[in-house]
C-alpha positions as CSV (number, residue, x, y, z in Angstrom):
1,M,-26.0,75.4,-3.4
2,I,-23.2,73.3,-2.0
3,E,-22.9,71.3,-5.3
4,K,-21.7,74.5,-7.1
5,K,-19.1,75.2,-4.4
6,F,-17.5,71.7,-4.2
7,P,-16.6,69.1,-6.8
8,D,-18.8,66.1,-7.1
9,I,-16.2,63.8,-5.5
10,V,-16.2,65.9,-2.3
11,I,-20.0,65.5,-2.1
12,L,-19.8,61.8,-2.8
13,S,-17.1,61.4,-0.2
14,L,-19.2,63.1,2.5
15,K,-22.2,60.9,1.5
16,A,-20.0,57.8,1.7
17,K,-18.8,58.6,5.2
18,D,-22.4,59.3,6.2
19,F,-23.5,56.0,4.7
20,A,-20.8,54.1,6.6
21,T,-21.9,55.8,9.8
22,E,-25.5,54.8,9.3
23,I,-24.4,51.2,8.7
24,T,-22.5,51.3,12.0
25,K,-25.5,52.8,13.8
26,Y,-27.8,50.1,12.4
27,N,-25.4,47.2,13.3
28,V,-24.7,48.5,16.8
29,K,-28.4,48.3,17.5
30,A,-29.1,45.1,15.6
31,Q,-26.1,43.3,17.1
32,N,-26.4,44.9,20.5
33,I,-22.8,46.2,20.5
34,S,-22.0,48.2,23.5
35,Y,-18.2,48.3,24.0
36,K,-16.4,51.3,22.6
37,N,-13.7,49.2,20.9
38,Q,-16.3,47.0,19.3
39,I,-18.1,50.0,17.9
40,S,-14.8,51.5,16.7
41,N,-14.0,48.2,14.9
42,E,-17.5,48.0,13.4
43,H,-17.1,51.6,12.1
44,A,-13.7,50.9,10.7
45,T,-15.0,47.8,8.9
46,N,-17.9,49.8,7.4
47,N,-15.6,52.6,6.3
48,K,-13.4,50.1,4.6
49,A,-16.3,48.4,2.9
50,V,-17.7,51.6,1.5
51,R,-14.2,52.7,0.4
52,D,-13.6,49.4,-1.3
53,L,-16.9,49.8,-3.1
54,L,-15.9,53.3,-4.4
55,V,-12.6,51.8,-5.6
56,S,-14.1,48.8,-7.2
57,R,-16.6,51.0,-9.1
58,G,-13.7,53.2,-10.4
59,I,-15.0,56.3,-8.5
60,V,-11.9,56.6,-6.3
61,K,-8.4,55.6,-7.2
62,I,-5.8,54.4,-4.6
63,V,-2.5,56.2,-5.0
């Protein structure tokens, strides 16, 4: 199993990235976003939001 090969934080990081991607996909459809730069900005915003959540919950520390 992958959980035995990788530390929990690696699994959590992968799931967080996947979550941010799913938020982006949802918002692109819901807001009818079609330009590449808008999609990139949306994805960056969602990655930051998920990262901020992990930091605020003490799961990830900024160094």
